[in-house]
mmCIF file as Biopython writes it, N, C-alpha, C and O atoms, coordinates in Angstrom:
data_model
#
loop_
_atom_site.group_PDB
_atom_site.id
_atom_site.type_symbol
_atom_site.label_atom_id
_atom_site.label_alt_id
_atom_site.label_comp_id
_atom_site.label_asym_id
_atom_site.label_entity_id
_atom_site.label_seq_id
_atom_site.pdbx_PDB_ins_code
_atom_site.Cartn_x
_atom_site.Cartn_y
_atom_site.Cartn_z
_atom_site.occupancy
_atom_site.B_iso_or_equiv
_atom_site.auth_seq_id
_atom_site.auth_asym_id
_atom_site.pdbx_PDB_model_num
ATOM 1   N N  . UNK A ? 1  ? 152.954 77.064  176.717 1.0 0.0 1  A 1 
ATOM 2   C CA . UNK A ? 1  ? 152.524 75.981  175.861 1.0 0.0 1  A 1 
ATOM 3   C C  . UNK A ? 1  ? 153.101 76.165  174.458 1.0 0.0 1  A 1 
ATOM 4   O O  . UNK A ? 1  ? 153.614 75.209  173.875 1.0 0.0 1  A 1 
ATOM 5   N N  . UNK A ? 2  ? 153.026 77.375  173.909 1.0 0.0 2  A 1 
ATOM 6   C CA . UNK A ? 2  ? 153.527 77.589  172.553 1.0 0.0 2  A 1 
ATOM 7   C C  . UNK A ? 2  ? 155.039 77.414  172.497 1.0 0.0 2  A 1 
ATOM 8   O O  . UNK A ? 2  ? 155.577 76.923  171.505 1.0 0.0 2  A 1 
ATOM 9   N N  . UNK A ? 3  ? 155.717 77.816  173.560 1.0 0.0 3  A 1 
ATOM 10  C CA . UNK A ? 3  ? 157.153 77.613  173.629 1.0 0.0 3  A 1 
ATOM 11  C C  . UNK A ? 3  ? 157.513 76.138  173.644 1.0 0.0 3  A 1 
ATOM 12  O O  . UNK A ? 3  ? 158.488 75.726  173.014 1.0 0.0 3  A 1 
ATOM 13  N N  . UNK A ? 4  ? 156.735 75.349  174.357 1.0 0.0 4  A 1 
ATOM 14  C CA . UNK A ? 4  ? 156.971 73.909  174.400 1.0 0.0 4  A 1 
ATOM 15  C C  . UNK A ? 4  ? 156.794 73.295  173.018 1.0 0.0 4  A 1 
ATOM 16  O O  . UNK A ? 4  ? 157.611 72.482  172.587 1.0 0.0 4  A 1 
ATOM 17  N N  . UNK A ? 5  ? 155.722 73.685  172.320 1.0 0.0 5  A 1 
ATOM 18  C CA . UNK A ? 5  ? 155.488 73.177  170.967 1.0 0.0 5  A 1 
ATOM 19  C C  . UNK A ? 5  ? 156.636 73.589  170.050 1.0 0.0 5  A 1 
ATOM 20  O O  . UNK A ? 5  ? 157.151 72.767  169.292 1.0 0.0 5  A 1 
ATOM 21  N N  . UNK A ? 6  ? 157.040 74.860  170.117 1.0 0.0 6  A 1 
ATOM 22  C CA . UNK A ? 6  ? 158.102 75.368  169.249 1.0 0.0 6  A 1 
ATOM 23  C C  . UNK A ? 6  ? 159.411 74.618  169.493 1.0 0.0 6  A 1 
ATOM 24  O O  . UNK A ? 6  ? 160.115 74.274  168.543 1.0 0.0 6  A 1 
ATOM 25  N N  . UNK A ? 7  ? 159.738 74.367  170.753 1.0 0.0 7  A 1 
ATOM 26  C CA . UNK A ? 7  ? 160.978 73.659  171.066 1.0 0.0 7  A 1 
ATOM 27  C C  . UNK A ? 7  ? 160.969 72.218  170.594 1.0 0.0 7  A 1 
ATOM 28  O O  . UNK A ? 7  ? 162.030 71.663  170.310 1.0 0.0 7  A 1 
ATOM 29  N N  . UNK A ? 8  ? 159.809 71.601  170.504 1.0 0.0 8  A 1 
ATOM 30  C CA . UNK A ? 8  ? 159.723 70.202  170.128 1.0 0.0 8  A 1 
ATOM 31  C C  . UNK A ? 8  ? 159.528 69.977  168.620 1.0 0.0 8  A 1 
ATOM 32  O O  . UNK A ? 8  ? 159.538 68.835  168.161 1.0 0.0 8  A 1 
ATOM 33  N N  . UNK A ? 9  ? 159.355 71.040  167.865 1.0 0.0 9  A 1 
ATOM 34  C CA . UNK A ? 9  ? 159.268 70.889  166.411 1.0 0.0 9  A 1 
ATOM 35  C C  . UNK A ? 9  ? 160.661 70.660  165.839 1.0 0.0 9  A 1 
ATOM 36  O O  . UNK A ? 9  ? 161.624 71.265  166.310 1.0 0.0 9  A 1 
ATOM 37  N N  . UNK A ? 10 ? 160.787 69.798  164.831 1.0 0.0 10 A 1 
ATOM 38  C CA . UNK A ? 10 ? 162.103 69.545  164.239 1.0 0.0 10 A 1 
ATOM 39  C C  . UNK A ? 10 ? 162.499 70.636  163.252 1.0 0.0 10 A 1 
ATOM 40  O O  . UNK A ? 10 ? 161.644 71.346  162.722 1.0 0.0 10 A 1 
ATOM 41  N N  . UNK A ? 11 ? 163.789 70.763  163.013 1.0 0.0 11 A 1 
ATOM 42  C CA . UNK A ? 11 ? 164.286 71.640  161.960 1.0 0.0 11 A 1 
ATOM 43  C C  . UNK A ? 11 ? 164.699 73.018  162.438 1.0 0.0 11 A 1 
ATOM 44  O O  . UNK A ? 11 ? 164.669 73.338  163.626 1.0 0.0 11 A 1 
ATOM 45  N N  . UNK A ? 12 ? 165.092 73.830  161.439 1.0 0.0 12 A 1 
ATOM 46  C CA . UNK A ? 12 ? 165.497 75.207  161.731 1.0 0.0 12 A 1 
ATOM 47  C C  . UNK A ? 12 ? 164.267 76.105  161.814 1.0 0.0 12 A 1 
ATOM 48  O O  . UNK A ? 12 ? 163.135 75.621  161.827 1.0 0.0 12 A 1 
ATOM 49  N N  . UNK A ? 13 ? 164.494 77.402  161.870 1.0 0.0 13 A 1 
ATOM 50  C CA . UNK A ? 13 ? 163.380 78.337  162.074 1.0 0.0 13 A 1 
ATOM 51  C C  . UNK A ? 13 ? 162.377 78.284  160.912 1.0 0.0 13 A 1 
ATOM 52  O O  . UNK A ? 13 ? 161.168 78.323  161.141 1.0 0.0 13 A 1 
ATOM 53  N N  . UNK A ? 14 ? 162.866 78.197  159.678 1.0 0.0 14 A 1 
ATOM 54  C CA . UNK A ? 14 ? 161.949 78.156  158.533 1.0 0.0 14 A 1 
ATOM 55  C C  . UNK A ? 14 ? 161.093 76.894  158.541 1.0 0.0 14 A 1 
ATOM 56  O O  . UNK A ? 14 ? 159.896 76.946  158.258 1.0 0.0 14 A 1 
ATOM 57  N N  . UNK A ? 15 ? 161.709 75.769  158.866 1.0 0.0 15 A 1 
ATOM 58  C CA . UNK A ? 15 ? 160.960 74.515  158.915 1.0 0.0 15 A 1 
ATOM 59  C C  . UNK A ? 15 ? 159.945 74.561  160.055 1.0 0.0 15 A 1 
ATOM 60  O O  . UNK A ? 15 ? 158.800 74.137  159.892 1.0 0.0 15 A 1 
ATOM 61  N N  . UNK A ? 16 ? 160.366 75.075  161.207 1.0 0.0 16 A 1 
ATOM 62  C CA . UNK A ? 16 ? 159.443 75.196  162.335 1.0 0.0 16 A 1 
ATOM 63  C C  . UNK A ? 16 ? 158.280 76.125  161.996 1.0 0.0 16 A 1 
ATOM 64  O O  . UNK A ? 16 ? 157.138 75.848  162.363 1.0 0.0 16 A 1 
ATOM 65  N N  . UNK A ? 17 ? 158.561 77.217  161.305 1.0 0.0 17 A 1 
ATOM 66  C CA . UNK A ? 17 ? 157.489 78.147  160.920 1.0 0.0 17 A 1 
ATOM 67  C C  . UNK A ? 17 ? 156.518 77.479  159.948 1.0 0.0 17 A 1 
ATOM 68  O O  . UNK A ? 17 ? 155.303 77.643  160.067 1.0 0.0 17 A 1 
ATOM 69  N N  . UNK A ? 18 ? 157.054 76.725  158.984 1.0 0.0 18 A 1 
ATOM 70  C CA . UNK A ? 18 ? 156.190 76.028  158.021 1.0 0.0 18 A 1 
ATOM 71  C C  . UNK A ? 18 ? 155.326 74.987  158.719 1.0 0.0 18 A 1 
ATOM 72  O O  . UNK A ? 18 ? 154.133 74.884  158.436 1.0 0.0 18 A 1 
ATOM 73  N N  . UNK A ? 19 ? 155.915 74.215  159.628 1.0 0.0 19 A 1 
ATOM 74  C CA . UNK A ? 19 ? 155.140 73.217  160.365 1.0 0.0 19 A 1 
ATOM 75  C C  . UNK A ? 19 ? 154.088 73.893  161.236 1.0 0.0 19 A 1 
ATOM 76  O O  . UNK A ? 19 ? 152.968 73.398  161.356 1.0 0.0 19 A 1 
ATOM 77  N N  . UNK A ? 20 ? 154.445 75.019  161.844 1.0 0.0 20 A 1 
ATOM 78  C CA . UNK A ? 20 ? 153.486 75.744  162.675 1.0 0.0 20 A 1 
ATOM 79  C C  . UNK A ? 20 ? 152.291 76.227  161.856 1.0 0.0 20 A 1 
ATOM 80  O O  . UNK A ? 20 ? 151.147 76.131  162.299 1.0 0.0 20 A 1 
ATOM 81  N N  . UNK A ? 21 ? 152.563 76.745  160.665 1.0 0.0 21 A 1 
ATOM 82  C CA . UNK A ? 21 ? 151.477 77.196  159.790 1.0 0.0 21 A 1 
ATOM 83  C C  . UNK A ? 21 ? 150.582 76.027  159.413 1.0 0.0 21 A 1 
ATOM 84  O O  . UNK A ? 21 ? 149.358 76.150  159.418 1.0 0.0 21 A 1 
ATOM 85  N N  . UNK A ? 22 ? 151.194 74.888  159.087 1.0 0.0 22 A 1 
ATOM 86  C CA . UNK A ? 22 ? 150.400 73.700  158.740 1.0 0.0 22 A 1 
ATOM 87  C C  . UNK A ? 22 ? 149.572 73.217  159.922 1.0 0.0 22 A 1 
ATOM 88  O O  . UNK A ? 22 ? 148.423 72.809  159.750 1.0 0.0 22 A 1 
ATOM 89  N N  . UNK A ? 23 ? 150.144 73.260  161.117 1.0 0.0 23 A 1 
ATOM 90  C CA . UNK A ? 23 ? 149.380 72.868  162.305 1.0 0.0 23 A 1 
ATOM 91  C C  . UNK A ? 23 ? 148.192 73.792  162.550 1.0 0.0 23 A 1 
ATOM 92  O O  . UNK A ? 23 ? 147.099 73.330  162.877 1.0 0.0 23 A 1 
ATOM 93  N N  . UNK A ? 24 ? 148.405 75.092  162.394 1.0 0.0 24 A 1 
ATOM 94  C CA . UNK A ? 24 ? 147.314 76.053  162.595 1.0 0.0 24 A 1 
ATOM 95  C C  . UNK A ? 24 ? 146.230 75.855  161.539 1.0 0.0 24 A 1 
ATOM 96  O O  . UNK A ? 24 ? 145.040 75.867  161.856 1.0 0.0 24 A 1 
ATOM 97  N N  . UNK A ? 25 ? 146.640 75.675  160.293 1.0 0.0 25 A 1 
ATOM 98  C CA . UNK A ? 25 ? 145.646 75.438  159.232 1.0 0.0 25 A 1 
ATOM 99  C C  . UNK A ? 25 ? 144.874 74.146  159.464 1.0 0.0 25 A 1 
ATOM 100 O O  . UNK A ? 25 ? 143.667 74.090  159.228 1.0 0.0 25 A 1 
ATOM 101 N N  . UNK A ? 26 ? 145.557 73.121  159.919 1.0 0.0 26 A 1 
ATOM 102 C CA . UNK A ? 26 ? 144.885 71.861  160.236 1.0 0.0 26 A 1 
ATOM 103 C C  . UNK A ? 26 ? 143.899 72.022  161.372 1.0 0.0 26 A 1 
ATOM 104 O O  . UNK A ? 26 ? 142.802 71.466  161.331 1.0 0.0 26 A 1 
ATOM 105 N N  . UNK A ? 27 ? 144.284 72.779  162.384 1.0 0.0 27 A 1 
ATOM 106 C CA . UNK A ? 27 ? 143.377 73.023  163.507 1.0 0.0 27 A 1 
ATOM 107 C C  . UNK A ? 27 ? 142.148 73.810  163.065 1.0 0.0 27 A 1 
ATOM 108 O O  . UNK A ? 27 ? 141.028 73.489  163.463 1.0 0.0 27 A 1 
ATOM 109 N N  . UNK A ? 28 ? 142.352 74.837  162.248 1.0 0.0 28 A 1 
ATOM 110 C CA . UNK A ? 28 ? 141.217 75.624  161.737 1.0 0.0 28 A 1 
ATOM 111 C C  . UNK A ? 28 ? 140.294 74.750  160.901 1.0 0.0 28 A 1 
ATOM 112 O O  . UNK A ? 28 ? 139.072 74.849  161.012 1.0 0.0 28 A 1 
ATOM 113 N N  . UNK A ? 29 ? 140.875 73.894  160.065 1.0 0.0 29 A 1 
ATOM 114 C CA . UNK A ? 29 ? 140.068 72.978  159.260 1.0 0.0 29 A 1 
ATOM 115 C C  . UNK A ? 29 ? 139.228 72.063  160.143 1.0 0.0 29 A 1 
ATOM 116 O O  . UNK A ? 29 ? 138.033 71.891  159.899 1.0 0.0 29 A 1 
ATOM 117 N N  . UNK A ? 30 ? 139.840 71.477  161.164 1.0 0.0 30 A 1 
ATOM 118 C CA . UNK A ? 30 ? 139.101 70.592  162.063 1.0 0.0 30 A 1 
ATOM 119 C C  . UNK A ? 30 ? 137.990 71.343  162.796 1.0 0.0 30 A 1 
ATOM 120 O O  . UNK A ? 30 ? 136.889 70.818  162.964 1.0 0.0 30 A 1 
ATOM 121 N N  . UNK A ? 31 ? 138.277 72.557  163.228 1.0 0.0 31 A 1 
ATOM 122 C CA . UNK A ? 31 ? 137.254 73.334  163.923 1.0 0.0 31 A 1 
ATOM 123 C C  . UNK A ? 31 ? 136.061 73.630  163.021 1.0 0.0 31 A 1 
ATOM 124 O O  . UNK A ? 31 ? 134.914 73.426  163.420 1.0 0.0 31 A 1 
ATOM 125 N N  . UNK A ? 32 ? 136.327 74.113  161.799 1.0 0.0 32 A 1 
ATOM 126 C CA . UNK A ? 32 ? 135.235 74.479  160.897 1.0 0.0 32 A 1 
ATOM 127 C C  . UNK A ? 32 ? 134.503 73.264  160.337 1.0 0.0 32 A 1 
ATOM 128 O O  . UNK A ? 32 ? 133.328 73.361  159.983 1.0 0.0 32 A 1 
ATOM 129 N N  . UNK A ? 33 ? 135.183 72.122  160.252 1.0 0.0 33 A 1 
ATOM 130 C CA . UNK A ? 33 ? 134.565 70.938  159.663 1.0 0.0 33 A 1 
ATOM 131 C C  . UNK A ? 33 ? 133.778 70.125  160.675 1.0 0.0 33 A 1 
ATOM 132 O O  . UNK A ? 33 ? 132.707 69.610  160.356 1.0 0.0 33 A 1 
ATOM 133 N N  . UNK A ? 34 ? 134.298 70.002  161.898 1.0 0.0 34 A 1 
ATOM 134 C CA . UNK A ? 34 ? 133.691 69.096  162.865 1.0 0.0 34 A 1 
ATOM 135 C C  . UNK A ? 34 ? 133.172 69.786  164.130 1.0 0.0 34 A 1 
ATOM 136 O O  . UNK A ? 34 ? 132.040 69.534  164.544 1.0 0.0 34 A 1 
ATOM 137 N N  . UNK A ? 35 ? 133.966 70.635  164.737 1.0 0.0 35 A 1 
ATOM 138 C CA . UNK A ? 35 ? 133.608 71.174  166.041 1.0 0.0 35 A 1 
ATOM 139 C C  . UNK A ? 35 ? 132.492 72.214  165.938 1.0 0.0 35 A 1 
ATOM 140 O O  . UNK A ? 35 ? 131.499 72.124  166.660 1.0 0.0 35 A 1 
ATOM 141 N N  . UNK A ? 36 ? 132.644 73.199  165.050 1.0 0.0 36 A 1 
ATOM 142 C CA . UNK A ? 36 ? 131.627 74.246  164.956 1.0 0.0 36 A 1 
ATOM 143 C C  . UNK A ? 36 ? 130.270 73.711  164.485 1.0 0.0 36 A 1 
ATOM 144 O O  . UNK A ? 36 ? 129.251 74.106  165.052 1.0 0.0 36 A 1 
ATOM 145 N N  . UNK A ? 37 ? 130.205 72.825  163.468 1.0 0.0 37 A 1 
ATOM 146 C CA . UNK A ? 37 ? 128.883 72.286  163.118 1.0 0.0 37 A 1 
ATOM 147 C C  . UNK A ? 37 ? 128.244 71.473  164.258 1.0 0.0 37 A 1 
ATOM 148 O O  . UNK A ? 37 ? 127.022 71.469  164.408 1.0 0.0 37 A 1 
ATOM 149 N N  . UNK A ? 38 ? 129.073 70.788  165.056 1.0 0.0 38 A 1 
ATOM 150 C CA . UNK A ? 38 ? 128.537 70.035  166.186 1.0 0.0 38 A 1 
ATOM 151 C C  . UNK A ? 38 ? 127.993 70.989  167.250 1.0 0.0 38 A 1 
ATOM 152 O O  . UNK A ? 38 ? 126.934 70.734  167.824 1.0 0.0 38 A 1 
ATOM 153 N N  . UNK A ? 39 ? 128.707 72.085  167.518 1.0 0.0 39 A 1 
ATOM 154 C CA . UNK A ? 39 ? 128.338 72.983  168.601 1.0 0.0 39 A 1 
ATOM 155 C C  . UNK A ? 39 ? 127.252 73.983  168.214 1.0 0.0 39 A 1 
ATOM 156 O O  . UNK A ? 39 ? 126.597 74.542  169.094 1.0 0.0 39 A 1 
ATOM 157 N N  . UNK A ? 40 ? 127.047 74.219  166.933 1.0 0.0 40 A 1 
ATOM 158 C CA . UNK A ? 40 ? 126.106 75.252  166.487 1.0 0.0 40 A 1 
ATOM 159 C C  . UNK A ? 40 ? 124.691 75.045  167.010 1.0 0.0 40 A 1 
ATOM 160 O O  . UNK A ? 40 ? 124.083 76.025  167.442 1.0 0.0 40 A 1 
ATOM 161 N N  . UNK A ? 41 ? 124.122 73.841  167.002 1.0 0.0 41 A 1 
ATOM 162 C CA . UNK A ? 41 ? 122.764 73.697  167.561 1.0 0.0 41 A 1 
ATOM 163 C C  . UNK A ? 41 ? 122.694 73.951  169.059 1.0 0.0 41 A 1 
ATOM 164 O O  . UNK A ? 41 ? 121.618 74.234  169.584 1.0 0.0 41 A 1 
ATOM 165 N N  . UNK A ? 42 ? 123.814 73.856  169.752 1.0 0.0 42 A 1 
ATOM 166 C CA . UNK A ? 42 ? 123.832 74.045  171.194 1.0 0.0 42 A 1 
ATOM 167 C C  . UNK A ? 42 ? 123.936 75.522  171.584 1.0 0.0 42 A 1 
ATOM 168 O O  . UNK A ? 42 ? 123.725 75.864  172.747 1.0 0.0 42 A 1 
ATOM 169 N N  . UNK A ? 43 ? 124.255 76.392  170.637 1.0 0.0 43 A 1 
ATOM 170 C CA . UNK A ? 43 ? 124.443 77.810  170.925 1.0 0.0 43 A 1 
ATOM 171 C C  . UNK A ? 43 ? 123.161 78.592  170.682 1.0 0.0 43 A 1 
ATOM 172 O O  . UNK A ? 43 ? 122.375 78.226  169.809 1.0 0.0 43 A 1 
ATOM 173 N N  . UNK A ? 44 ? 122.935 79.659  171.435 1.0 0.0 44 A 1 
ATOM 174 C CA . UNK A ? 44 ? 121.657 80.387  171.372 1.0 0.0 44 A 1 
ATOM 175 C C  . UNK A ? 44 ? 121.597 81.462  170.292 1.0 0.0 44 A 1 
ATOM 176 O O  . UNK A ? 44 ? 120.980 82.502  170.520 1.0 0.0 44 A 1 
ATOM 177 N N  . UNK A ? 45 ? 122.216 81.256  169.117 1.0 0.0 45 A 1 
ATOM 178 C CA . UNK A ? 45 ? 122.206 82.289  168.092 1.0 0.0 45 A 1 
ATOM 179 C C  . UNK A ? 45 ? 120.820 82.502  167.489 1.0 0.0 45 A 1 
ATOM 180 O O  . UNK A ? 45 ? 120.527 83.595  167.003 1.0 0.0 45 A 1 
ATOM 181 N N  . UNK A ? 46 ? 119.973 81.495  167.509 1.0 0.0 46 A 1 
ATOM 182 C CA . UNK A ? 46 ? 118.637 81.624  166.933 1.0 0.0 46 A 1 
ATOM 183 C C  . UNK A ? 46 ? 117.612 82.136  167.915 1.0 0.0 46 A 1 
ATOM 184 O O  . UNK A ? 46 ? 116.470 82.388  167.530 1.0 0.0 46 A 1 
ATOM 185 N N  . UNK A ? 47 ? 117.982 82.298  169.180 1.0 0.0 47 A 1 
ATOM 186 C CA . UNK A ? 47 ? 117.039 82.757  170.198 1.0 0.0 47 A 1 
ATOM 187 C C  . UNK A ? 47 ? 117.091 84.280  170.288 1.0 0.0 47 A 1 
ATOM 188 O O  . UNK A ? 47 ? 117.767 84.849  171.145 1.0 0.0 47 A 1 
ATOM 189 N N  . UNK A ? 48 ? 116.359 84.922  169.383 1.0 0.0 48 A 1 
ATOM 190 C CA . UNK A ? 48 ? 116.324 86.383  169.375 1.0 0.0 48 A 1 
ATOM 191 C C  . UNK A ? 48 ? 114.920 86.852  169.677 1.0 0.0 48 A 1 
ATOM 192 O O  . UNK A ? 48 ? 113.945 86.152  169.405 1.0 0.0 48 A 1 
ATOM 193 N N  . UNK A ? 49 ? 114.826 88.023  170.233 1.0 0.0 49 A 1 
ATOM 194 C CA . UNK A ? 49 ? 113.529 88.621  170.511 1.0 0.0 49 A 1 
ATOM 195 C C  . UNK A ? 49 ? 113.376 89.839  169.611 1.0 0.0 49 A 1 
ATOM 196 O O  . UNK A ? 49 ? 114.164 90.781  169.687 1.0 0.0 49 A 1 
ATOM 197 N N  . UNK A ? 50 ? 112.367 89.813  168.770 1.0 0.0 50 A 1 
ATOM 198 C CA . UNK A ? 50 ? 112.118 90.913  167.844 1.0 0.0 50 A 1 
ATOM 199 C C  . UNK A ? 50 ? 110.666 91.335  167.988 1.0 0.0 50 A 1 
ATOM 200 O O  . UNK A ? 50 ? 109.751 90.513  167.936 1.0 0.0 50 A 1 
ATOM 201 N N  . UNK A ? 51 ? 110.479 92.634  168.170 1.0 0.0 51 A 1 
ATOM 202 C CA . UNK A ? 51 ? 109.129 93.159  168.248 1.0 0.0 51 A 1 
ATOM 203 C C  . UNK A ? 51 ? 108.570 93.201  166.844 1.0 0.0 51 A 1 
ATOM 204 O O  . UNK A ? 51 ? 109.203 93.747  165.940 1.0 0.0 51 A 1 
ATOM 205 N N  . UNK A ? 52 ? 107.406 92.639  166.649 1.0 0.0 52 A 1 
ATOM 206 C CA . UNK A ? 52 ? 106.840 92.501  165.326 1.0 0.0 52 A 1 
ATOM 207 C C  . UNK A ? 52 ? 106.033 93.671  164.833 1.0 0.0 52 A 1 
ATOM 208 O O  . UNK A ? 52 ? 105.325 93.513  163.838 1.0 0.0 52 A 1 
ATOM 209 N N  . UNK A ? 53 ? 106.081 94.858  165.460 1.0 0.0 53 A 1 
ATOM 210 C CA . UNK A ? 53 ? 105.227 95.944  165.005 1.0 0.0 53 A 1 
ATOM 211 C C  . UNK A ? 53 ? 105.803 96.679  163.808 1.0 0.0 53 A 1 
ATOM 212 O O  . UNK A ? 53 ? 105.069 97.417  163.151 1.0 0.0 53 A 1 
ATOM 213 N N  . UNK A ? 54 ? 107.090 96.512  163.491 1.0 0.0 54 A 1 
ATOM 214 C CA . UNK A ? 54 ? 107.644 97.046  162.271 1.0 0.0 54 A 1 
ATOM 215 C C  . UNK A ? 54 ? 107.986 98.531  162.266 1.0 0.0 54 A 1 
ATOM 216 O O  . UNK A ? 54 ? 108.369 99.058  161.222 1.0 0.0 54 A 1 
ATOM 217 N N  . UNK A ? 55 ? 107.860 99.221  163.394 1.0 0.0 55 A 1 
ATOM 218 C CA . UNK A ? 55 ? 108.151 100.638 163.382 1.0 0.0 55 A 1 
ATOM 219 C C  . UNK A ? 55 ? 109.623 100.963 163.663 1.0 0.0 55 A 1 
ATOM 220 O O  . UNK A ? 55 ? 110.032 102.117 163.531 1.0 0.0 55 A 1 
ATOM 221 N N  . UNK A ? 56 ? 110.400 99.992  164.038 1.0 0.0 56 A 1 
ATOM 222 C CA . UNK A ? 56 ? 111.815 100.203 164.273 1.0 0.0 56 A 1 
ATOM 223 C C  . UNK A ? 56 ? 112.142 100.859 165.603 1.0 0.0 56 A 1 
ATOM 224 O O  . UNK A ? 56 ? 113.305 101.149 165.882 1.0 0.0 56 A 1 
ATOM 225 N N  . UNK A ? 57 ? 111.128 101.095 166.428 1.0 0.0 57 A 1 
ATOM 226 C CA . UNK A ? 57 ? 111.355 101.745 167.708 1.0 0.0 57 A 1 
ATOM 227 C C  . UNK A ? 57 ? 111.992 100.776 168.700 1.0 0.0 57 A 1 
ATOM 228 O O  . UNK A ? 57 ? 111.665 99.590  168.727 1.0 0.0 57 A 1 
ATOM 229 N N  . UNK A ? 58 ? 112.895 101.296 169.503 1.0 0.0 58 A 1 
ATOM 230 C CA . UNK A ? 58 ? 113.526 100.482 170.514 1.0 0.0 58 A 1 
ATOM 231 C C  . UNK A ? 58 ? 112.866 100.769 171.836 1.0 0.0 58 A 1 
ATOM 232 O O  . UNK A ? 58 ? 112.641 101.920 172.209 1.0 0.0 58 A 1 
ATOM 233 N N  . UNK A ? 59 ? 112.550 99.664  172.556 1.0 0.0 59 A 1 
ATOM 234 C CA . UNK A ? 59 ? 112.016 99.855  173.908 1.0 0.0 59 A 1 
ATOM 235 C C  . UNK A ? 59 ? 110.594 99.696  174.026 1.0 0.0 59 A 1 
ATOM 236 O O  . UNK A ? 59 ? 110.046 99.835  175.119 1.0 0.0 59 A 1 
#
């Protein structure tokens, strides 16, 4: 897949590298702005079990 993307980008190696960096940054931006906030309520990060006795013992 990455080879296909690389072959279809215009320009020489420097231009392809710059476009690749911009594509990756754009993807990261979209993930942090839209995808992760949408998926966060669906993930079980808040479902923790903690013993409330306060002694720090495990088990």
